[in-house]
C-alpha positions as a printed Julia matrix, in Angstrom:
302×3 Matrix{Float64}:
 -36.96  266.49  174.31
 -34.73  269.14  175.15
 -32.78  267.35  177.62
 -28.94  268.2   177.98
 -26.36  265.61  176.37
 -25.3   264.72  179.76
 -28.89  263.94  181.39
 -29.0   261.54  177.92
 -25.59  260.03  179.08
 -26.63  259.65  182.34
 -30.13  258.06  181.87
 -28.42  255.77  179.48
 -25.91  254.84  181.83
 -28.55  253.75  184.58
 -30.7   252.2   182.08
 -27.53  249.88  181.29
 -26.63  249.53  184.76
 -30.32  248.61  185.81
 -30.69  245.96  182.55
 -27.18  244.44  183.37
 -28.12  244.17  186.96
 -31.44  242.39  186.31
 -30.17  239.93  183.53
 -33.83  239.9   181.9
 -35.29  240.66  178.62
 -37.11  244.17  178.35
 -40.39  242.57  178.05
 -39.94  240.61  181.28
 -39.09  243.58  183.49
 -42.13  244.62  186.02
 -42.34  247.21  188.21
 -41.1   245.24  191.47
 -37.74  244.79  189.39
 -37.3   248.65  190.0
 -38.1   248.44  193.44
 -35.37  245.85  193.85
 -32.94  247.56  191.73
 -33.36  250.71  193.91
 -33.32  249.04  197.08
 -30.02  247.21  196.06
 -28.75  250.38  195.44
 -29.39  251.94  199.09
 -28.53  248.54  200.99
 -25.43  246.97  199.08
 -24.21  249.98  197.15
 -24.83  252.58  200.02
 -25.6   255.17  197.66
 -26.82  258.7   198.88
 -30.54  259.92  198.67
 -29.8   262.06  195.24
 -27.93  259.04  193.49
 -30.88  257.0   194.16
 -33.35  259.43  193.39
 -31.46  259.9   189.63
 -31.67  256.25  189.42
 -35.33  256.61  190.0
 -35.97  259.34  187.43
 -34.05  257.18  184.71
 -36.31  254.36  185.29
 -39.14  256.24  185.16
 -37.97  257.71  181.64
 -37.28  254.25  180.39
 -40.85  252.87  181.67
 -42.57  255.78  180.15
 -40.97  256.52  177.0
 -39.39  253.1   176.23
 -41.89  250.63  177.51
 -44.82  253.04  177.03
 -46.46  252.83  180.33
 -45.79  254.65  183.55
 -44.02  253.08  186.72
 -45.81  252.23  189.95
 -43.55  251.45  192.43
 -45.25  249.48  195.84
 -42.04  250.48  197.97
 -38.45  250.22  197.78
 -35.62  250.91  200.63
 -34.86  254.55  200.49
 -31.28  255.47  200.48
 -30.32  257.09  204.01
 -26.76  258.47  203.49
 -27.39  262.24  204.24
 -25.95  265.06  202.39
 -22.41  266.04  203.94
 -21.71  269.68  204.52
 -20.03  271.48  202.44
 -16.41  272.17  201.78
 -15.69  275.68  202.5
 -12.79  277.49  202.07
 -11.64  280.81  204.26
 -11.05  283.94  202.11
  -7.55  284.07  202.68
  -7.53  280.16  201.16
  -9.64  281.48  198.59
  -6.67  284.32  197.56
  -4.29  281.46  198.04
  -5.86  279.33  195.97
  -6.55  281.82  193.12
  -2.79  283.55  193.34
  -1.97  279.61  191.87
  -3.86  279.89  188.79
  -3.94  282.7   185.8
  -4.54  282.65  182.14
  -8.03  281.54  181.3
  -8.55  278.89  184.08
  -7.58  281.52  186.62
 -10.44  283.89  184.84
 -13.11  281.17  185.1
 -11.98  279.98  188.85
 -12.35  283.63  189.95
 -15.58  284.01  188.32
 -16.98  281.08  189.64
 -15.75  282.13  193.16
 -17.02  285.65  192.61
 -20.77  284.6   191.27
 -21.34  281.41  192.73
 -21.91  279.8   189.48
 -21.85  276.18  188.92
 -19.11  274.56  186.77
 -21.2   274.09  183.29
 -22.91  277.35  183.93
 -19.48  279.01  183.96
 -17.94  277.01  180.97
 -21.43  277.38  179.01
 -21.67  281.15  179.09
 -22.2   282.93  175.75
 -21.21  286.36  174.91
 -24.64  287.99  174.97
 -24.74  286.65  178.87
 -21.94  289.0   179.67
 -23.43  292.5   180.56
 -20.35  294.78  181.02
 -22.42  298.12  181.06
 -24.44  296.95  183.92
 -22.01  294.57  185.68
 -23.91  291.66  185.64
 -24.14  287.96  184.36
 -27.23  286.38  183.18
 -27.06  282.56  183.85
 -29.06  280.78  181.67
 -30.79  277.79  181.84
 -29.17  276.46  185.31
 -30.21  273.41  187.45
 -33.62  273.01  186.7
 -33.91  274.96  183.78
 -34.12  278.47  185.44
 -32.33  281.74  184.45
 -30.91  283.9   187.27
 -28.75  287.36  187.65
 -25.4   287.28  189.38
 -23.01  290.47  189.83
 -20.05  290.45  187.78
 -17.07  290.88  190.23
 -15.38  294.25  188.99
 -11.93  292.4   190.21
 -12.34  290.44  187.01
 -14.16  292.81  184.55
 -10.88  294.4   182.9
  -9.74  290.79  182.7
 -12.75  289.43  181.03
 -12.98  292.68  178.82
  -9.57  291.54  177.37
 -10.51  287.91  177.05
 -13.61  289.19  175.1
 -11.58  290.99  172.95
  -9.27  287.83  172.34
 -12.26  285.63  171.78
 -13.79  288.04  169.13
 -10.55  288.03  167.13
 -10.75  284.19  167.3
 -14.18  284.51  166.03
 -13.29  286.31  162.87
 -10.72  284.1   162.22
 -12.95  281.3   162.04
 -15.79  283.4   160.29
 -13.07  283.6   157.21
 -12.77  280.11  157.35
 -16.38  279.24  157.23
 -16.05  277.29  160.62
 -17.9   279.9   163.16
 -20.7   277.58  164.15
 -21.86  276.89  167.72
 -24.25  274.72  169.16
 -27.56  275.6   169.88
 -30.63  273.89  171.43
 -32.93  272.3   168.48
 -35.76  274.57  168.93
 -33.64  277.55  169.01
 -31.74  276.55  165.95
 -35.18  275.76  163.99
 -36.68  279.24  164.92
 -33.16  281.22  164.44
 -31.19  279.5   161.41
 -28.69  281.49  161.16
 -28.1   282.47  165.08
 -25.36  279.64  165.45
 -22.95  281.75  163.54
 -23.63  285.1   165.13
 -21.31  286.51  167.91
 -23.46  286.96  170.26
 -24.08  283.3   170.7
 -20.91  282.1   170.91
 -19.32  280.53  173.95
 -17.38  282.99  176.46
 -14.62  280.17  177.41
 -14.37  278.76  173.86
 -12.18  275.55  172.91
  -8.82  275.81  171.79
  -9.91  273.78  168.5
 -12.72  272.8   166.71
 -14.52  269.52  167.42
 -17.6   267.21  166.18
 -20.83  267.65  167.79
 -21.78  264.09  168.8
 -25.37  264.43  167.98
 -25.41  266.24  164.4
 -21.99  265.56  163.22
 -21.39  268.96  162.52
 -17.85  270.68  163.07
 -18.27  273.33  165.54
 -16.07  275.47  168.25
 -17.61  274.24  171.62
 -16.82  275.42  175.12
 -13.73  274.52  176.91
 -13.71  270.91  178.76
 -14.82  270.85  181.97
 -12.31  268.32  183.22
  -9.21  270.24  182.43
 -10.46  273.39  184.51
 -11.44  270.8   187.14
  -7.85  269.62  187.16
  -6.41  272.74  187.07
  -8.29  273.93  190.31
  -7.28  270.87  192.49
  -3.7   271.4   191.28
  -3.61  275.05  192.39
  -4.99  273.76  195.84
  -2.26  271.12  196.11
   0.34  273.97  195.29
  -1.14  276.4   197.5
  -0.89  273.75  200.55
  -4.91  273.73  201.16
  -5.45  270.7   203.18
  -9.17  270.47  202.15
 -10.99  268.28  199.52
 -10.96  271.16  196.99
 -13.18  270.92  193.83
 -14.51  273.42  191.56
 -18.05  273.29  193.73
 -15.71  274.19  196.45
 -15.95  277.81  195.08
 -19.54  277.9   194.86
 -19.82  276.86  198.78
 -17.1   279.51  199.73
 -19.12  281.92  197.84
 -22.43  281.2   199.49
 -20.72  280.95  203.05
 -19.02  284.41  202.66
 -22.12  286.16  201.69
 -23.74  284.53  204.41
 -20.61  285.64  207.04
 -20.86  289.24  205.48
 -24.29  289.7   206.51
 -26.6   288.9   203.53
 -29.6   287.48  204.39
 -30.26  283.59  202.98
 -33.18  284.42  200.63
 -30.52  286.86  198.69
 -28.19  284.01  198.39
 -30.62  281.59  197.47
 -31.82  283.41  194.79
 -27.95  284.11  193.52
 -27.49  280.27  193.8
 -30.68  279.85  191.7
 -31.86  277.26  194.58
 -35.5   276.08  194.09
 -35.73  275.75  197.81
 -34.59  277.5   200.81
 -33.8   274.3   202.51
 -31.07  273.61  200.12
 -29.56  277.15  201.14
 -29.95  276.41  204.69
 -26.7   274.04  204.62
 -24.42  277.02  204.63
 -25.7   278.18  207.79
 -23.85  274.81  209.39
 -20.38  276.61  208.55
 -21.3   280.19  209.66
 -19.25  282.86  211.53
 -21.55  285.57  211.84
 -25.06  287.11  210.51
 -26.26  290.54  209.27
 -27.91  292.4   206.27
 -25.96  294.84  203.81
 -27.16  295.31  199.89
 -25.21  292.45  197.38
 -22.13  292.99  196.27
 -19.45  290.05  194.95
 -17.55  288.44  197.73
 -14.64  288.79  195.14
 -15.02  292.5   195.84
 -14.6   292.67  199.77
């Protein structure tokens, strides 16, 4: 069904939690049981609105594809914990953070701040998505399964070019050993059976070792694991003495806020972030200093 493996894992986890909470056999479960579970999450677990919605989506999937019928809810207690304001770093704090990072993680963190890419969007970049001639990056299959274009920060262009040269050398060695295959979505793999061995489909930020694909069992060179990058960003914030709760997503929040502070209109920022609704982007107006309206340049190049 073309869901990402993380979506599969998330739905499977929610189904497991629901069945353990219910204590009933699947054929004994009705719609009212789901309503009680969702209310339990809101009242007792005090989950956020997004977490409850994620559980609801998993339950709807379970009923539709597991039980063969649509889930119909009469009502349940909706979660009320509102989204929190994002943690945003000042430009000086971003510089201090990135100064503590080098090598591969420093490059990825710099690109995340300079483009507003999400963590998984960055680590999943493929060679063909980087356009060094036009100074742009194509973010494919982002949240909501949408594509978008973001500016390639000139600050990191030379470093990215050098990284791609090193990455090409590793690719050529893999090809000589016959271990060049990379993961492709099922539909794409069927349509272009040889594409998995082509350079343009390789991950830009590939893992240093080969791994076994959990679905197919095939040995492939996957992208780097996001957890190691997250740890590197948190450690850099600690060493830089930044007294804020810094995560990989903080770089995206800072990208959006710094663009708005520099005068870019909110619709432009919405497009660069890939938000379906401008109301999602509006949250950054709560941490703004000033308005304005010039053409788009990556905040990494200010």
